C-alpha positions in Angstrom: -0.6 -13.6 -10.1 -4.1 -14.3 -8.9 -6.1 -11.6 -7.0 -6.8 -12.4 -3.4 -9.0 -11.0 -0.7 -6.5 -9.8 2.0 -7.7 -10.9 5.4 -4.9 -9.1 7.3 -6.7 -6.6 9.5 -3.5 -4.7 10.3 -3.0 -4.1 6.6 -6.4 -2.6 6.1 -6.0 -0.4 9.2 -2.6 0.9 8.2 -3.7 1.6 4.6 -6.7 3.5 5.9 -4.5 5.6 8.2 -2.4 6.8 5.2 -3.6 10.0 3.7 -3.7 10.5 0.0 -0.9 12.3 -1.7 2.9 12.0 -1.7 4.9 11.0 1.4 8.5 10.2 2.2 9.6 7.9 4.9 11.4 4.7 5.9 10.8 1.1 5.3 13.3 -1.6 6.3 15.9 1.1 7.0 15.7 2.5 3.5 14.1 5.8 2.3 11.0 5.6 0.1 8.7 8.1 -1.7 5.1 6.9 -1.6 2.1 8.1 -3.6 -1.3 7.1 -2.5 -4.4 8.0 -4.6 -7.9 7.5 -3.4 -11.0 7.3 -5.7 -13.8 9.8 -5.2 -16.0 7.2 -3.5 -13.1 6.1 -1.3 -13.4 2.4 -2.3 -10.3 2.2 -4.4 -6.7 3.0 -3.5 -3.7 3.0 -5.7 -0.3 2.7 -4.0 3.1 3.3 -5.6 6.3 3.4 -3.5 9.8 3.8 -4.9 13.0 3.5 -3.0 14.8 6.8 -3.1 18.3 6.2 -4.4 17.6 2.5 -5.0 15.8 0.2 -7.3 13.0 -1.3 -5.2 9.4 -0.4 -5.6 5.9 -1.5 -4.4 2.8 -1.1 -6.5 -0.8 -2.2 -6.0 -4.5 -1.5 -6.4 -6.6 -2.0 -3.3 -10.4 -2.3 -3.4 -12.5 -2.0 -0.2 -15.3 -4.5 -0.4 -18.4 -4.9 1.8 -18.0 -6.4 5.2 -14.6 -4.9 5.8 -12.9 -7.1 3.2 -10.1 -5.9 1.1 -9.2 -7.0 -2.4 -5.5 -6.6 -3.0 -4.2 -6.5 -6.6 -0.4 -6.2 -6.5 1.3 -5.1 -9.7 3.7 -7.8 -10.7 4.8 -8.7 -7.1 3.7 -11.0 -4.3 0.9 -9.9 -2.1 3.1 -10.4 0.9 5.5 -7.8 -0.3 2.8 -5.1 -0.4 1.3 -6.1 2.9 4.8 -6.0 4.6 5.5 -2.6 3.1 2.2 -1.0 4.2 2.6 -2.4 7.7 6.2 -1.4 8.0 6.4 2.0 6.3 7.0 5.0 8.7 6.1 8.3 7.1 8.2 11.4 7.9 4.9 13.4 8.1 
């Protein structure tokens, strides 16, 4: 799957609002455990989400580029799945 610069502003804002660490919450009516790691310089994020009690998962590396651009590198899934998850996930925190 080719890498693509994600131009969805809502995605970048939602990802930026998520704090690093482990969170549980809901997406599409299902419970997920989400781990977000942030690099020391804050320019790279690693997202891994797993459906609790199910088989679905979401995984991606996200790079913050200059000019507010975001390079999204999903791990073996469509970019749209990662974007939809980040925009729709509601944390229990």
